[in-house]
Every structure is written in structure tokens, then in C-alpha cells.
C-alpha positions in Angstrom: 137.1 99.5 100.7 138.9 97.6 97.8 139.1 94.4 95.4 141.3 91.5 98.2 144.4 91.4 96.8 146.0 87.9 96.9 150.0 87.2 96.0 151.4 83.6 95.8 154.7 81.8 95.7 155.6 78.3 96.3 158.2 78.1 98.9 161.3 75.0 99.0 160.3 74.5 102.4 157.6 72.3 104.4 154.7 73.8 104.9 155.3 73.4 109.2 158.4 75.6 108.9 156.4 78.1 107.1 153.9 78.2 109.5 156.0 78.6 112.3 157.6 81.6 110.6 154.3 83.3 109.4 152.8 82.8 112.7 155.5 84.6 114.8 154.7 88.3 114.5 157.0 89.2 116.3 159.6 88.6 113.1 157.2 89.6 110.5 159.3 92.7 110.5 162.7 90.3 109.7 160.1 89.9 105.6 157.9 93.0 105.6 159.1 96.2 104.0 156.0 98.2 106.1 156.4 96.0 109.2 159.0 96.6 111.6 158.0 94.0 114.2 156.0 94.0 117.5 155.0 91.6 120.5 151.9 90.2 121.9 149.8 92.4 124.2 147.3 91.4 127.3 149.3 87.9 127.5 149.1 86.3 124.6 152.6 84.8 123.6 152.1 83.2 120.4 149.4 82.8 117.7 145.9 81.0 118.4 142.6 82.6 118.0 141.9 85.9 120.6 145.3 86.3 120.8 146.1 90.2 120.0 149.7 91.7 118.5 150.7 95.3 118.4 153.2 96.3 115.5 155.0 98.8 114.3 154.7 99.8 110.9 156.7 102.3 108.5 156.7 104.3 105.3 159.6 106.0 105.5 160.3 109.2 107.8 156.6 108.1 109.0 156.0 105.4 111.1 152.2 103.8 113.6 151.3 101.5 115.2 148.8 98.9 114.5 146.4 96.4 116.8 145.9 93.3 115.2 143.7 89.8 116.5 144.1 86.1 115.4 141.1 85.0 113.9 141.6 81.8 112.4 144.9 79.8 112.8 145.1 76.2 112.0 148.5 74.5 111.9 150.2 74.2 109.2 147.2 75.4 106.8 145.9 79.1 107.2 146.8 81.3 109.6 144.7 84.8 109.6 145.2 88.2 111.5 142.6 91.3 111.6 143.7 94.9 111.6 141.4 96.2 115.0 139.5 99.8 113.1 136.9 99.4 115.5 133.9 101.3 114.3 135.5 102.0 110.9 136.1 98.5 109.8 138.7 96.4 109.6 141.7 94.3 106.9 142.0 90.8 106.9 145.7 89.4 106.3 145.2 86.3 105.3 148.2 83.1 105.2 147.0 79.9 103.2 149.6 77.6 103.4 149.4 74.5 100.9 152.2 71.3 100.7 152.9 70.3 97.3 155.9 68.0 96.0 158.8 69.8 96.8 157.5 72.4 99.5 154.5 74.4 100.0 152.5 76.9 97.9 152.2 80.0 99.8 149.0 82.4 99.1 148.6 85.9 101.0 145.9 88.0 100.9 145.0 91.3 101.7 140.7 91.7 102.6 139.9 95.7 102.6 136.6 96.4 104.9 137.7 99.3 105.7 134.9 102.4 105.9 135.8 105.9 104.4 137.0 107.2 106.7 139.7 104.4 108.2 140.8 104.7 104.4 140.5 108.0 103.7 142.9 108.8 107.1 144.7 106.0 106.6 146.2 107.2 103.2 146.5 110.4 105.2 148.6 109.0 108.3 150.1 106.3 106.2 151.1 108.2 103.2 149.8 105.9 100.9 147.4 107.1 98.7 146.6 103.6 96.4 146.6 100.9 99.5 146.1 98.3 97.4 149.1 98.3 94.6 151.3 99.0 97.8 150.6 95.9 99.4 150.6 93.7 96.7 154.1 94.9 96.2 155.3 94.7 99.9 153.6 91.3 99.6 155.8 90.1 97.3 159.2 91.7 98.6 157.2 89.6 102.4 157.1 86.5 100.5 160.3 86.5 98.5 161.9 87.5 101.8 160.0 84.9 104.1 161.1 82.2 100.9 164.7 82.9 101.6 164.3 82.4 106.0 162.1 79.3 105.1 164.4 77.6 102.6 168.0 78.2 104.6 166.2 76.9 107.7 164.7 73.9 106.2 168.3 72.9 104.7 169.2 72.8 108.4 
């Protein structure tokens, strides 16, 4: 386990616009340098508590599947999904969205609850030795790209 990582970005778009983008996990690959998107599974079609999503991530030539479950869904304020690692722990991805005078503030958090084996083998599988440092960089890039899309939608 490592300390939680948080990145905050002001976006010149409404909370509702940002919420609509962030909760559409099929589009996460449009913004994230590591995630390539995926599909809702087990009958789920959208973000709601209990919905599961199968994604694909990559780092260079290495790719791996993920399975996440939505554990909090409070429009348009808070969205949390958990990477399911079974008995080896989990990781929560949290999006907190707060309205501001000219848009909203988005905080993306990564909360690592992985046990040693998942951390160790995850590093080998993904080619990422320091997941916290890596995630901070990819989270900054994700929020930058999300802001560009959200601000474009807001202008329409």
C-alpha cells in the first residue's frame, strides 16, 4: 500500500458536463495515457452503484485487462470505482467534482489498498515500478485531456 495520490484541476465547464464525461468509462481511454477504454459487463450499461466495467490498460507494448466495480455514484459530485483484486486487495479511483464560479474543480484520487503480492506482481505485469509516481503523471495528463473535451462540450 502507498499513500493516496490526488491531482486537482479547474475545468471551465459545468459539473454536469464533467460528470457526464467522467462516468462514461467507455471513453476513459480518450483521456488516460494508460487506459484504452473498455465495456460495461454483466448487464450494466452505465455508471451506477454495483455496475461492473472491464477495461484494458497498457504501458508501451505491455497490456492487461482490468475489472472495476462502481461503489459510489452521487451525480454530479462524486464517482468512485474500485479495481477488483480479490483477496489481494483493491484500488479505488475517486472523482470529486465541485462547482466553482466559472466551471468546476475536479479532484482525481488513487487510493491503494493492494496487498504485497498484488503490488509486486502488478509491477512486473505492467512494467511500472513506482505506481504512485506513475499514476500522478497519468492523472495529470488525464485531467488535462478531460478538461479540453469538457470545455469543448461546454461551448456547444
